[in-house]
C-alpha positions as CSV (number, residue, x, y, z in Angstrom):
1,M,0.0,0.0,0.0
2,R,2.8,2.4,0.9
3,V,4.5,2.0,-2.6
4,L,1.2,2.6,-4.3
5,S,0.5,5.7,-2.3
6,K,4.0,7.1,-2.9
7,K,3.4,6.8,-6.7
8,F,0.0,8.4,-6.4
9,F,1.3,11.4,-4.3
10,L,4.2,12.1,-6.7
11,R,1.8,13.5,-9.2
12,G,0.9,16.7,-7.4
13,K,-0.2,18.2,-4.0
14,Y,-2.9,16.6,-1.9
15,I,-4.9,17.3,1.2
16,N,-6.0,14.2,3.1
17,I,-8.8,14.4,5.7
18,V,-8.8,11.3,7.8
19,L,-11.9,10.5,9.8
20,G,-12.5,7.6,12.2
21,L,-8.9,6.5,12.7
22,E,-9.6,6.0,16.4
23,R,-12.1,3.3,15.5
24,L,-9.4,1.4,13.7
25,F,-7.3,1.5,16.9
26,A,-10.2,-0.1,18.8
27,F,-9.5,-3.4,17.1
28,F,-5.9,-3.7,18.3
29,Q,-5.1,-6.2,20.9
30,E,-1.3,-6.2,20.8
31,P,1.2,-3.4,20.9
32,V,2.7,-4.6,17.6
33,E,-0.6,-3.8,15.8
34,F,-0.7,-0.4,17.4
35,Y,2.9,0.5,16.5
36,T,2.6,-0.9,12.9
37,V,-0.1,1.7,12.2
38,I,1.8,4.5,14.0
39,N,4.9,3.7,11.9
40,S,2.9,3.7,8.7
41,I,1.6,7.2,9.6
42,Q,5.1,8.4,10.4
43,G,6.2,7.2,7.0
44,F,4.3,10.1,5.5
45,L,6.1,12.7,7.6
46,G,8.1,15.2,5.5
47,N,6.1,14.6,2.4
48,K,5.8,18.2,1.1
49,S,3.1,17.3,-1.5
50,R,0.7,16.1,1.2
51,K,-1.1,17.9,4.0
52,A,-3.1,15.6,6.3
53,F,-5.8,16.4,8.8
54,Y,-6.5,13.6,11.3
55,I,-9.8,14.3,13.0
56,I,-9.9,12.2,16.2
57,D,-12.8,11.8,18.7
58,K,-10.9,12.2,21.9
59,N,-13.7,10.6,24.0
60,V,-13.4,7.4,22.0
61,A,-9.6,7.3,21.6
62,S,-8.9,8.0,25.3
63,N,-10.9,4.9,26.3
64,L,-9.1,2.4,24.1
65,K,-6.7,-0.2,25.2
66,F,-4.0,1.6,23.2
67,N,-4.7,5.3,23.2
68,P,-3.3,6.8,20.0
69,I,-3.6,10.4,21.0
70,P,-0.2,10.8,22.7
71,E,1.7,9.2,19.7
72,L,-0.3,11.2,17.2
73,E,0.2,14.5,19.0
74,E,3.9,13.8,19.3
75,M,4.4,13.5,15.5
76,A,1.9,16.3,14.6
77,T,3.0,19.7,13.5
78,T,-0.2,21.3,14.8
79,V,-2.8,20.0,17.3
80,V,-6.1,21.7,17.5
81,Y,-8.9,20.9,20.0
82,I,-12.4,21.6,18.7
83,K,-15.5,21.7,20.9
84,G,-18.9,22.5,19.5
85,E,-22.4,23.1,20.9
86,Y,-25.5,24.9,19.8
87,G,-24.3,26.3,16.5
88,K,-20.9,27.5,17.9
89,G,-17.5,26.1,18.0
90,K,-14.4,26.7,20.1
91,V,-11.0,26.1,18.6
92,T,-7.9,25.9,20.9
93,F,-4.4,25.4,19.7
94,G,-2.5,22.8,21.7
95,K,0.6,22.6,19.5
96,N,1.6,24.9,16.8
97,P,4.8,26.2,15.2
98,F,3.6,29.7,15.8
99,I,3.9,30.4,19.5
100,E,1.4,33.2,19.5
101,F,-1.4,30.7,18.9
102,L,-0.5,28.3,21.7
103,G,-3.3,28.1,24.3
104,K,-5.4,30.7,22.5
105,E,-9.1,30.0,22.1
106,Y,-11.2,31.2,19.2
107,E,-14.9,31.0,18.9
108,V,-16.6,30.5,15.6
109,S,-20.3,30.4,14.8
110,L,-21.7,27.9,12.4
111,E,-23.6,30.6,10.7
112,R,-20.4,32.5,9.9
113,V,-18.7,29.4,8.6
114,L,-21.6,28.7,6.2
115,Q,-21.4,32.2,4.8
116,W,-17.8,31.6,3.5
């Protein structure tokens, strides 16, 4: 799979949005399974033609036998925590190369996002 994806990504620039990865980790019973997937994700690091966004449900992931959040946050360039309720969302930067964003919280309304 990795060779196929490398050939595919050599053709241009791509954005990958990954949803539900934490549910894959729910099937793992052994550390070797967990770290095989983590190593596979790390294999994409440094690929300048690819930007990936892994959207993880922290409530699900933190209750798994092997919680992927610490490993994923370690290798991520930017970590953003998103909370939403009643048409509003709050975005907090947990990790970011721009220090002025760290720990800052921004509120966004769904109405305003839909007007983009």
